[in-house]
KEVOBA-234690 format. One record per residue (C-alpha): residue number from 1; chain; x, y, z. Coordinates in pm, whole numbers, plus 50000, padded with zeros to 5 digits. Each point is the difference from the previous one (the first is absolute). Example, Ala and Ser with C-alpha at 12.3 -4.5 7.8 and 13.67 -1.06 7.14 Angstrom:
REM residues 2
pt num:1; cadena:A; X:51230; Y:49550; Z:50780
pt num:2; cadena:A; X:50137; Y:50344; Z:49934
//
This chain:
REM residues 88
pt num:1; cadena:A; X:34582; Y:42609; Z:02060
pt num:2; cadena:A; X:49919; Y:50353; Z:49884
pt num:3; cadena:A; X:49803; Y:49880; Z:49696
pt num:4; cadena:A; X:49802; Y:49762; Z:50221
pt num:5; cadena:A; X:49913; Y:50280; Z:50243
pt num:6; cadena:A; X:49890; Y:50220; Z:49711
pt num:7; cadena:A; X:49771; Y:49723; Z:49876
pt num:8; cadena:A; X:49852; Y:49954; Z:50350
pt num:9; cadena:A; X:49935; Y:50375; Z:50030
pt num:10; cadena:A; X:49765; Y:49980; Z:49698
pt num:11; cadena:A; X:49795; Y:49711; Z:50144
pt num:12; cadena:A; X:49668; Y:50041; Z:50181
pt num:13; cadena:A; X:49899; Y:49869; Z:50341
pt num:14; cadena:A; X:49772; Y:49697; Z:49948
pt num:15; cadena:A; X:49790; Y:50102; Z:50302
pt num:16; cadena:A; X:49932; Y:50371; Z:49942
pt num:17; cadena:A; X:50135; Y:50075; Z:49652
pt num:18; cadena:A; X:50245; Y:50270; Z:50114
pt num:19; cadena:A; X:50329; Y:50024; Z:49813
pt num:20; cadena:A; X:50281; Y:49839; Z:50192
pt num:21; cadena:A; X:50232; Y:50295; Z:49935
pt num:22; cadena:A; X:50084; Y:50040; Z:50369
pt num:23; cadena:A; X:49938; Y:49648; Z:50129
pt num:24; cadena:A; X:50235; Y:49814; Z:50228
pt num:25; cadena:A; X:50185; Y:49727; Z:49809
pt num:26; cadena:A; X:50185; Y:49702; Z:50144
pt num:27; cadena:A; X:50165; Y:49732; Z:49789
pt num:28; cadena:A; X:49895; Y:49649; Z:50101
pt num:29; cadena:A; X:50183; Y:49792; Z:49744
pt num:30; cadena:A; X:50219; Y:50066; Z:49697
pt num:31; cadena:A; X:50001; Y:49764; Z:49705
pt num:32; cadena:A; X:50184; Y:50024; Z:49667
pt num:33; cadena:A; X:49680; Y:50099; Z:49818
pt num:34; cadena:A; X:49818; Y:50198; Z:50269
pt num:35; cadena:A; X:49992; Y:50135; Z:50351
pt num:36; cadena:A; X:49719; Y:49935; Z:50248
pt num:37; cadena:A; X:49920; Y:50305; Z:50210
pt num:38; cadena:A; X:49766; Y:50088; Z:50285
pt num:39; cadena:A; X:49823; Y:50331; Z:49948
pt num:40; cadena:A; X:49825; Y:50211; Z:50263
pt num:41; cadena:A; X:49759; Y:50263; Z:49868
pt num:42; cadena:A; X:50040; Y:50335; Z:50176
pt num:43; cadena:A; X:49638; Y:50095; Z:49920
pt num:44; cadena:A; X:49802; Y:49705; Z:50139
pt num:45; cadena:A; X:50274; Y:49813; Z:50189
pt num:46; cadena:A; X:49930; Y:49671; Z:49822
pt num:47; cadena:A; X:50297; Y:49771; Z:49930
pt num:48; cadena:A; X:50038; Y:49795; Z:49685
pt num:49; cadena:A; X:50260; Y:49788; Z:49824
pt num:50; cadena:A; X:50110; Y:50061; Z:49642
pt num:51; cadena:A; X:50224; Y:49819; Z:49754
pt num:52; cadena:A; X:50196; Y:50253; Z:49798
pt num:53; cadena:A; X:50181; Y:49875; Z:49690
pt num:54; cadena:A; X:50355; Y:50107; Z:49935
pt num:55; cadena:A; X:50091; Y:50169; Z:49672
pt num:56; cadena:A; X:50234; Y:49734; Z:49866
pt num:57; cadena:A; X:49947; Y:49880; Z:49648
pt num:58; cadena:A; X:50209; Y:49687; Z:50059
pt num:59; cadena:A; X:49770; Y:49847; Z:50262
pt num:60; cadena:A; X:49652; Y:49867; Z:49930
pt num:61; cadena:A; X:49716; Y:50220; Z:50121
pt num:62; cadena:A; X:49755; Y:49884; Z:50263
pt num:63; cadena:A; X:49671; Y:49896; Z:49846
pt num:64; cadena:A; X:49647; Y:50052; Z:50128
pt num:65; cadena:A; X:49997; Y:49627; Z:50079
pt num:66; cadena:A; X:50307; Y:50046; Z:50224
pt num:67; cadena:A; X:49819; Y:50269; Z:50199
pt num:68; cadena:A; X:49680; Y:49793; Z:50022
pt num:69; cadena:A; X:50199; Y:49697; Z:50116
pt num:70; cadena:A; X:50163; Y:50209; Z:50274
pt num:71; cadena:A; X:49660; Y:50137; Z:50101
pt num:72; cadena:A; X:49847; Y:49651; Z:50019
pt num:73; cadena:A; X:50293; Y:49876; Z:50206
pt num:74; cadena:A; X:49977; Y:50290; Z:50246
pt num:75; cadena:A; X:49623; Y:49951; Z:50039
pt num:76; cadena:A; X:50060; Y:49650; Z:50138
pt num:77; cadena:A; X:50320; Y:50072; Z:50198
pt num:78; cadena:A; X:49953; Y:49954; Z:50375
pt num:79; cadena:A; X:50359; Y:50015; Z:50122
pt num:80; cadena:A; X:50204; Y:50294; Z:50125
pt num:81; cadena:A; X:50112; Y:50255; Z:49742
pt num:82; cadena:A; X:50362; Y:49946; Z:50103
pt num:83; cadena:A; X:49989; Y:49655; Z:49838
pt num:84; cadena:A; X:49922; Y:50161; Z:49663
pt num:85; cadena:A; X:50288; Y:50246; Z:50009
pt num:86; cadena:A; X:50359; Y:49899; Z:49940
pt num:87; cadena:A; X:50260; Y:50203; Z:50183
pt num:88; cadena:A; X:50343; Y:50061; Z:49857
//
């Protein structure tokens, strides 16, 4: 997960634009192609969710359409978050 954390550290907070170099990171869901993480900005305190692709050349990359589909789904979701997250 080190490469994923390095990639997150270069991202910017969508609320305030600060680099997420020292943000709090919590994995929500791991998939073969990507990991979904919850980020908490230490500058403004805003939380956000990000999909971070894994560096594996053998798995197909997530497309912009995949991200937009997830966004559209979450915009209309009215159930508890626990129903969206599989536990091992």
